[in-house]
N, C-alpha and C positions, 0 to 999 in steps of 0.2 A: 286499406288493410286495417283489420281490427287491432286496436291498441291492447296490449297485454298488461295487466296490473299484477304486481306481486301479491302473494298471499298475505293476509293479515296474520297476526300472531296466533290467533285461535286456529285458523285453517292450516297454518304451517305446522302447529303442534299436532293437529289431527292427522295430517298427511304423514308426518314423521312416525307417529305411532302405528298407523296402518301399514306403512312400509316395513317397519321393524318386525311386526307380527308376521307379515307375509314372508319375509326373508327367513324367519325362524322356522316356519312350517312348510316351506317349499325348498326343495333341493335345486337352488338356482344354478349350481354347477352342471346339473343335468338338464337344464332348460325348463324345469318345472314352473308352472304358473298357477296361481290360485284357481280352484275349481269354479267355473262360472255356474251360477244357479240356472237351472233349466225349467221351462214350463212343462217339459216332458219328463220331469223327475218322478220317482215313485211316490213321493209325498208332496202334498199341496203346500203352498206358501202359508206361513203363519199357523201351521198345525204343530202339535206338541213336539214331535221329534225334530222338526226344523228349528224350533225356538230353543230347545234344550241343547242341541248339538252346535248351535251358533255361538254359545257363550264360551269364549276362549278360556277364561280363568277357571270357571267352575268345571269345565271339561278336563283341564289339567289336573285339578284336585281330584275329581272323580276317577280319572284315568290312573293316577298314582294309587289310589285306594283299591281300584279293581285289580291292578297288577299285583299288589301285595296279597290279595286274596287268591288270585290265580296261581301264585307261586307255592301255595299250600297244597295244590293238587299235584301229586307226584308225576302224573303223565304230562301235564302242561309244563311243569318245571323241567323235566328231562328233555322234552322237545326243544325248549328254548336253549338249554345248555348244549345239546348235541348238534343242533342245526342252525344256530345263529351266533353272531358275534356280539350278543347283548352286553357282555361285560365291557367290551372295548368301545362299543358304539350304541349305547343306550339311547342317545338322542335320535340317531338314525332310525332305530326301530320304532320309537314313539312317533316320529315324524311320519313314517310309512303308515302306521296305524291311524294317525289323525287324517292322513290323506284318504285312506280307504273309507273312513267314516264320512268324510266330506263328499267323496264321489257317490257313495251309496245313498246319502241323504239328500244332496242337492243337485247332483249331476244328472244328465240325460240317462234315462233308464238303460239305454244300450251301453253307455259307458259304465254304469253301475254293474250290469251283468258281466261285462268284460273284466272288471276288477274282481268280482266274485269268482269267476271262472279261473282267473289267475291265482287267487288264494287257494282255491280247491286243488289246483294242480300242484302247488307248493306243498299243501297238506298231505297229498297222496304220497309224497316222497319222505315225509317225516314219520319214521317208525323205527323201533328198536326194542331194547329190553332195559328194564330198570336194573339197578344193582342186585336186586334179589332174584333176577331172572324173569320177572313178569313182563310179558310183551306190552308195548304201548304203540298207539298210532294216533296221529293228529286228526284222523278222520273218524275217530270214535265218537258217536253221537253224544254219549254221556259226558265225555270230556269237553266237547264243544258246547254242551248245554251249560256246564259250569263257567266256561269263559264268557258265554253270552249273558247269563243271569247276573254274574258279578258286574259286568260292564253296565248293563241296564240299570241295576239297582244303584250302583255308585254314581253313574252319570246323573240319574234323576235325583238322588239324595243330595248331591253337591248343588244342583240347581235349586232344590227346595231350601237348603240351608243358606246359600249365599246369594240367591237371586230372587226367587219367587215363592216364599213360604205359603202364600195363599192359593197356590195352584190347586184346583178342585180335584177331588178323587176321580171324577169322570175323565178329566184331562190326563191325569196320571195313568189311568187304565188305557186310554187311547195311545199314550206313548208306548206302552208295552205291546199293544196290538200292532202298531206301526213297525216297531223294531223287530217283531216276530217274523216279518216278511224276509228280512235279511238273514236272520238266524236260521230259518228253514232252508234258504238257498245255500247256506254254508254246511248244512247237514246236521245241525243240532237237534237233539231230541232227549227229553221233553223241552218244549218251548212255551213260556208263559204268555198269556194274552191279557192278564190283569196284574195289578200289583200284588194281590193276595196270592195268585198262582205263582208269581215270582218268588215271594217269600216262602211259600210251601216247597218249591223246588230247591231253593237255597238250603232249607233245613234238611231235605232229603239227601242232597248231595254232600252235605257237611261230613257224612260218614266216610267219604272217600279221601278226606284230607289227611296229610301226614307232614311231619317236620323232620328235616335232616339238616346237617350243618350247611349244606348248599342252599337250602331254603332261606336260612337266616343270612347267609352271605349275600344272596341276591336282594333280599329285603333291605339290608344295610345299604346296598348300592342304590336302590330306588330312593331311599330316604335321604341319603347323604351326598350323592353325586349331583353337582350343580346342573340345573337345567340350562341348556344352551340358550343364550339370548336373554336370560334373566339375571339381574344383578345378584351378586353373591349373598347379600343380606336377605334377599327374598326367598332363597331356596329353603332354609329351615322353616320359614313361616308357611310356605306352601306344603312342605312335608307335614308339619303339625296339623294343618287343616285336613290333609288326607288321612293321617293316623286317627284323627278325631272321628272320621266317618267309619272306620273299620270296627266291626263288632268286637266287644270285649274278649270273647273266646279266641278270636283270631289274633288280636294284639298279644295275648298271652302266648299263643303258639309261636308267634314270630319274635317274641322277646322284645316287644315294643311297649313303651310306657305311654299312658294317656298324657297328652300335653299338659294338663293341669292349668296352672296360672298363665302359661304361654298361649293357651287356646284363644283367649280373648284378643290379644294383639294379632294373632294369626287370622282370626275371623275378620277383624277390622281391616287388615291389609288386603285380604282376598276380596272382601266386599268393595274396598276402595279401588283396587286394580280393575276389578270387573266392571265397576261403574264407569271408570275412565275409558276402558276399551269399548264399552257399549256406546259411549258418547262418540268416540273416534269413528266407529263403524256405523254410527247413526242407527243403532238397534234399540228396539223397545222390548218389553217383556210380556206384552199382552197377547194372548192367543185369541185370535179373532174368528177362527173357523176350525172345523175338525171333520 
């Protein structure tokens, strides 16, 4: 019988970190397990989308920034308020979004397609009217385009700022081409395939944005409600890092101030946390194929 040796301090710390992250991002009460990477995923190993989406901390920061931008779109905001328990269970919604990204990025393509079909079914039931009587629908291609382009830009920007500032423009463009596959399956239109196209679509759709008291209420919740599984002192620093990514015009609309002097400690913390988790998960940041 093979003799079992206890983990050394480094391996124990590594295992504890990995376990904590997996518990935070999987609903263990419902039996969820981490999404196993598949050789039959839509995207090959070590390509831009798999590298960017694997970084837990930068994805948290980019995801918060994307949510802030998405809440400026009246149709996206109304759908969240009318058809979800976002106020009461923000962490649950974020966890479900993270799982969707994991399945569509790393999971077997059959599982990815099933997850996309499930989201499309949910979106089909999300429709109503804005307070001014304007109809809205979660299947509207233009609204879906705003949701997609904000996610893609903010996920990538967080990666560039906090992980890999030397990522080539060709690799950045490849990220958008890869992510476009999922966006089209969700019904978004227009969908960018390069960073320049993403920036152009972002500018075009900016005219659809509006601010209401509810917009700022939800933004305050995103910024100030503690992320489950994160120490209380970490939350404001993660929020500062997210606010720093949001374009100045959007910060003004949301009533958010640029972090200023607190931006540096936020960046140092995010970079340190990210490096620690990459060590725990044995990840590197080099894209070796595309």
